[in-house]
Structure formats: C-alpha cells, structure tokens
Steps between C-alpha positions, in 0.01 A plus 500: 500500500687389193180430308360830604797681349454320169139593496599864553765502218282349226294815429824703469632258240180519298509880504858503376415265216202714400718808511763336282237390249352847495838655442575248227171572326558873530846463353368283216214740433742790514730332252209417273366853528846638431534274198159606373576864566838463332341332203242774481765767526708321235199497271415865566852639493668270251254316276234773480738791545455642152121480513469679835767750411310579182173536695669728751647713225160525331345615826779739595607629158322655205649470153430744218606409147722737305420417137789455261485710187437286195759531225439704186452353153674701226498466124838472331536881489423533874144620447294390800238235418413411863583678825394510863401810695421556868134490603320422826274233644224623731387268779322517833561326834153414640658388831661838548184684397326331794803535731523876446124550487503644148180550301461225234225689317710814475800301375289315241343825382830682465682219320201436275497863391875512431548157344168464318427169675157397625435632853336178622786289370747693715263507798465122483879461520505697828278238666776236492639626829737206543691610191797736503520532121221536244579637155281784375679600178816385322749696291354844565665790318692758704243779468225274639727361771576859609127561548473186716804614698341842560171336606688272739698785658201735521301244699799355689417148381721209604279237338557629148832396347702589192782278378747537216446287189593504133301496178603385153466747216527436128570835328416372151171333596437213261833516315672159505238385752543129425876526545521724806210340687343625824505452877222418743387688809785340698753651256606161365506427127205321346594498130772584250847603613352623828425135577803336335747723685288549813765378748759731346270805481332459839787542742459419871271696734648658811328538837474714812474316834363690804421396860128492594312500830245249628232661285702457183567872451844661476672552836541867578813482716743278315784552258466151352465507122678296236502608135584251226564668166306388195706359214363664185449288190730499201406672174511351151585649162316337211582445136157649429518841333208727592498667158519176302226357723282802424550463125409130514188551712389799294520314169334189645212719617472656154492151346230391746280788385570472128458125480220463756699247702268285709761333723770760539859504382852435621845613405868473594800712407837330560863600470620211282863541605441468876159335552387803700127568469451866406120481508226247567130577477165327515164658423285580681719655768404636841602779736752368751383763750147358482557139398170368638290715265411326175473676164180660376454225241544233767259678733246515219531123450442445871198731502346317205560153643205297624587470869266433789710589804772735614728200541462409131566861403814513712618176339465658156685812612785290638519306172527829310777613733695181446461542124625858494793408727604221261820563306417367152857540379626257761207291624302431181606243244392512136569356158765735355401434139729618223723707730643161595632459146796706623602201714445255215708720271788515750489125566499423128802720426697392808439129438614527139169364376429841349721720284471868416445401137237235575184520287144381547185446302162578650185386324272610784524184712728212594438137590632397841544142620243436769248760380187396318469840329769712337641782711401834348709811452368846585488557123266228374613564143863446592810714483663305220878479486671690783842570639554468875470877540174506302360211703565698819353818346189305397484312833445189291377205708591250229862618494537491878339158531756386246780657706374317809506168320851569371615562857330186635300450818791409729723791398203740501415390855862554607491857370175571685671383817811706425291814454358446851142437391449192717566692823424826674729789413601569859377861495504648851123535524230267627225349287702363207326210326642190335479423131294210370671271249469150363689222674795348315323173420220691326723756326753239380235272346641429153160392376339834591676826411198720565642621835829603338311670217280698739793597722700632205253786454404549865173311545349250748745568784509789746774715649510828690581834336805526728632165378454608138671839520786348702552231234477744207743736673750213482441482125580871464794555738753256359334183626523546878205395715489742794308478825255792504494718809329804652720607793848613404613653829425482873571806717546501877301737719808724530522536122792265440475230235430157652513300177487533123360260244708413195352344184495122528567288192328163530645355180584584141227348285603604149814645348553871439496429126158334524378793710607751234335294227173490693509877558562558130204287396265642764587856398353421158170406667465863615717702267374379162155593364397136451587396856219412737656724767509816291261676740779502761730701272658811657681746269867535587520172693572146386213316667475120481233266630221255442123506506278243668128424508380202702160360588385401846373151414386431857284811500353404163423147621316634805325806355479415131658833410843585364735693722824638360821611666685740272869543573821644367858478624730767364857602574737774386739598362516184292876524444573545874187420702456698821139452597218254428127568534228235523133597489192277533151628424223269619168441332435801273133593500249592229578872523863456400622736226675210317466123474656284770863419421842554648605685186217756516479544878808394695761602241398869493480500880858373531608747232349785702682383815833478316445839339488654848741274687797489262569877496444513876763227552745699293485291183550754224299465177685443174271606219515342160413684180166678539436355849539825690214653301271230646561607860266747668672821604445760771403849386758758614401802706466790259329771708719810517690415182479701181303330220828438314667343806190290565489366145868403518447313828197320354693376199785378720247302707340339192188717475369744241340840542136497392430872546571804713193676638548868588772752424677533834878498530505192727309175541237535774338154464544179305300194400565228601622594847871496588642152576198325346605170339353470149573338166816620329421736210192643670411858408529753781303826523666809651310793652669840513287741703196275455351215702380159370127438464331321788205378291465121553573270204334167422757216478500338155506126430866396480454120496629288215747765381876493468685711754587763240142531377370513860746781573392701197131444563524605865696810393215605272286538815767678704584184693815289538583131537761291676548128441490186712580156365730417212646794311639298211426621148265253335184511294339266754571703813190706572332669794279265700411728792489867593502649850207735429202352320366651180272796575650579840530877549854604592704820514702610195853356505398188693731202442315177411683174572449245222594133531671348198503132414571270208145378452613201290655324805185318605618139518522285810878517538 
C-alpha cells in the first residue's frame, strides 16, 4: 500500500514543478517585456520626445509667416534711398482644390488672366495634389492682389491663397546703386549696404500658429491661435548725400560721352574732416529696381557674340551683370600715376628730406641705379631749374624721383604704411580689394633703386581709389588718417536712435604744418596758369589737387594696345579743406574731344563737380579781382517790368541790353528766357508788345575760340553760351566741345553749352 501511495503522488509533484517553471518563465518574460516596453517608452517619451512633439505639432498646427518690414536706407538728409512696401504673394493649395472639388482649369484661367502668367504653367501646379502650397506669383502689387481677392471671393475658392509680403523699392533708381545694393526675391541683401547690413536691416519674421484637422485644413470650431509679432528691421542713415551723388554721377556721365570712355569711370567725394563718403559712383550703373537687366550696350555685346547655345548666352549675360554690379571705386586696383606725387610730397616734407625752398634741375630724364635706361620726364626736353612749387605744377617726374631718393627706401616704405596703403581702409561695404606692393627685400635693395623711383611718381604698384582718397584726405586735414565710413546712424523701428558713428582717427601721419605746406603747393597746381591742374579751376574757390595719367601695362602686354587711366584728385578750399573729389576715367576712345590725359579729361570733370558741390555744401565763394566776371549768371525775370526797370535789373545782374523791340509800356517777352544761365556780359533782347521770332537758326562753329569770342559769335546769331570746364583767363583756354553741333537748327535764344580746356596740357602727368 505504501508503494502505491508513492506511485500516486509522483504525478502531482511533476505537475507542481511544471507549474512553478511556467510561472517563473512567465514572470521572467513579463519582466523582460516590461523592461523592453519601458526602454521603448523611455526612447519615445524622453530620447525622441522633441522629434515626435515636432511631428505632432506639424500635423496638428499650421504656421503662417508674418514678414518683418525691412529697414529703410536714408541719405544724410533723410531722403529715402531704399524702402519696403507691402505687397502680396499668390499661391494655390492643390490638396485643397481636390478636397473641395474646385475646378483647376477655371482657377488656372482666372489667375492667368489676372497675373499674366501662362495658363498651362498654373494648371500644371494644380496636379501636385499632395502639396498644400505652390507659389503662383511673388510680390504682387496691391491693385493686382485686389483682383485676385475678388476672383477668389466671387468663386468661393478655398484653394487659392493670398499672403502678405514686402517688396523693396529704390525711389532714385540707379542713383548710388553700387553703394546701396539690392535684395533678392527672399528680401535678403545680395550686394552693397543691403548685403553688408543685412542682419540689421532684415529684422525677425513673426508667425501665426493655428490648429488644423486631420486633413491639414484649419479647424472650424476652435479658438486656438497664437500670434508672434514680427520684429521690424532697423534703418540706417548714410553719409551719402543724394544731391552730391547726383552731381558726381552726372559729370561722370558727361565725361564718358565727351571722352568716349571704353571702360567706364569711377569717382568718390569725401568729407576730409570726418572720413564720411558723400558720394561714390561707378559707370556704368544699373537700376536697383531691375538689377537683373543689363545695359543696352552690354546687351548689344551679348547679341553680337558668337555663341552656339542658350547656356553660353546666359553665361555671357551673367558676366555682364557681374561687371555692371562691380564697384570700381572700391573693388578695382590701378596705378595711381602722378596723383600719388601728393603722398611723395607729404613724405618728403614731413621727413625733413625736402624743404619748401628746395630746387631741382630737370633735363628731361634721370639715371636711376638698377635701370638700364634713363627714366624720362613727361617733358622730354626738360623743365630746367625749378622750385618745389614749380616741380609740382609741372608734375616733373625727375624732381619727384629725386625727392624719393632723398627720402630713402626704408623711410618711404614707412610712410606708405602710415598712410594705410598696405591694408584695406575698413569702409563698411563689401568688395574692397587689397593693394599690390613690392616686398621689403625687393624695395630695400640698395643696388636697385628702380622700385623707389617708380613708386615716387605712382607707377608699377596698384591701390584702390578708396585707399588713395583716404590717404590724400590725411594730407589735407592736418595729417590725420581717418577710417572712411558710409553709415553714420542706426535707427530703431520705433524711430529712436540705436547708435551713432563718430569719426575714427587711425593715426596722425604728418604734422599740421606739413599739411598746410602741401595744400599751399597743390593749390598752385590748379590756381596758376602754368599748373597742370588748371582745368579744375573754379572761380571764387581755392581749389587744389593733382593730375594723373597711368598706363595699364598688363593690358598692353596682352593686347598690344595702350590703355590709359586718366585721373585727378582735387580738394577745396585749399586754406581749409572741406571736401575731396577723386575721378578716374578709363580708356578714352578714338572719338574723344581731347587727347588722353588727366589734365585734359579728369581735371575739368573734378572742377565741374566742385563747382556744383561747394555752393551746395554752403561753402561761399570769395572772388578775386575780375573772377566774378568769369562766372555764368542767371538772367533775371523781366516780363512785366518797364524797359527802364528791366535795363537796371540787367546791369545789376552783369548783363547788357542789346535792343528793345516794340514800343509797349512793359516787357512782354525776353531773350534769353528768365533764369537761363549764360555767360556774364551777354546781351539781352527785350520785347515790349512784340514776340520773338520762331524761325530756326543754324548753330555756328564755336570750337577753338576763347569763351569771350564764343559768346560774341553766338550772340551774332541770336544764340547764347554757357561754359563747362575751366573758366580761368588764359590765351590757351579755348572751347573744345559744344552741346549742339555746327549746323544744327535751333530756336532763337537757345543756350549752347561749350566746354573749355587748356589745350596745352597734353602730357602724360
């Protein structure tokens, strides 16, 4: 019986063991599953929390950008150079077009008609039914957007969308285009100050966040909406003066036409006391509102090019765009030529190697250690014995090579460094280039002084126009090298001033005494009849400066043709300089009215700029004996006056009465017209009860005459003249151009502009 009981208990024991094992395995599996689940939950809720939260937000929320308004760019007088205005972007939602069973063809037809966009292009966009956003047109003006809005409402369309955007406008078109720059389609700066100060001008976009349903459309029964305000960009106030900029660009354009410039021109106007840039220009310019369009001349070059594919044509167009966007005044380097003698003069006087009473002899050339041939002067016959002032007036290479050798290579190099010519100026604008100079071991070679000789009159090294005018401003302002700048003030979106820029002195390079001596000598270059800069003379103002004519040796080596850069740097008033003007005219062509030289081309251009800019800046003229008679005058308004009153007014204004036509008691007409600017001393005709003849008159030949003779000759035909160029009295200053060609038929009383120049200034200096 005992054995039988044991046999009966054994199966129960086995079942219990199996049960325990099963429970153990279940517990282990449960723990493992819990650990795995916990790990998975940890990964989902902790490690990947941000990713899934972001995905959930994207699915449940729709964000709409609220564009920040880009800051305004003002000139120094608060004239707007760049501004943003509200426009609209038009887009469609193909997914919603399908969802709400809207007619794609009708939508494409309507938008095509309103926006002027190809019907099939819009229709193709509607086929991308997985998309909730497909742009149809960007930056649409309000009147067009209103038509789209009316079309949308009339047809109850949910798949057509209109969103707020902004568009950049440039009220002055091409004015200061290389300085202001432009923005791309995303409203971010691509060039100029728009690019340099992009972060400051852009601001921060806001956004609207709304809840959406499972289809991605806005939920109808929810109050959930978050609005994040946009932070508008800051505005900037420039040192650029719109009027000064206009004068500079206008006279550069005139020079380009008169001298048949093949490679454009560049110019800078600087306040020498602060370093503020009043104007900067580069020809050819472009319209900032249409910056992708190239000029007619550039388009003609593209059309004439031998291209075999649209890709090659587009490459040429892009190259032309890059060229017209290039700021020559900042990005191009060149050999400054004799303008650089200003620096040599200052270094010589400051170092003590040169005295105000130093003298020189020029026989037409000078031997230089290291050169196989003598170094020639611009006057191959020589200038003979000269004082320092005469050497500057003559732009004598021999004298300035001598000055360079007196200074010595090491000291000369130190002055170049002190004037900032080994480094960028630090102007707040992109694209500034570096200068190209000899290394010290080459320049200091005592067995070869050819580098020092060439440097002393501005040859065989290159600098930028901005470096040169910054350095010369230090010569004129008491010796202080200033950091040039373009933005003088930053304004917050609420109109408060965020920051102001003060002039920054880098170092004092020369003494105030040396500065005054340089100004005195350089005034003679312009103010005395024998000076090479006489064509920059402006009656009533003490203008100083220096001519320069350099050759592009690289171009000549490649093309076998000479290419000249004619330049002049002038400043005024010489006794208390306020403003400096640098002009570069590149590669005069065969149709130029005068020979290629800084004296004949760049000097009169700078003179014309100063003649307009100085009075505008409030610098009053101080006329010497007989100078006022050289200045063109405006004819007073005489209509309604008695003949006696009219004659008295004419004499007060510097005119004479030629004749009175008619016997009326009052003047009913006059010739020339009121406010016309003509040569002083011109003879005016009064009409009392009569009217002037309207019979056309053939313009006479006025070329090669003195201003006085040109005035008299034009008067014989019932015409008048006004002058451009130098107005100094000299037997050698004659007319070289006239605005209306000989034989042109014009109305009686027409004013002909004649360009005056000292035709003897033809040397390469």
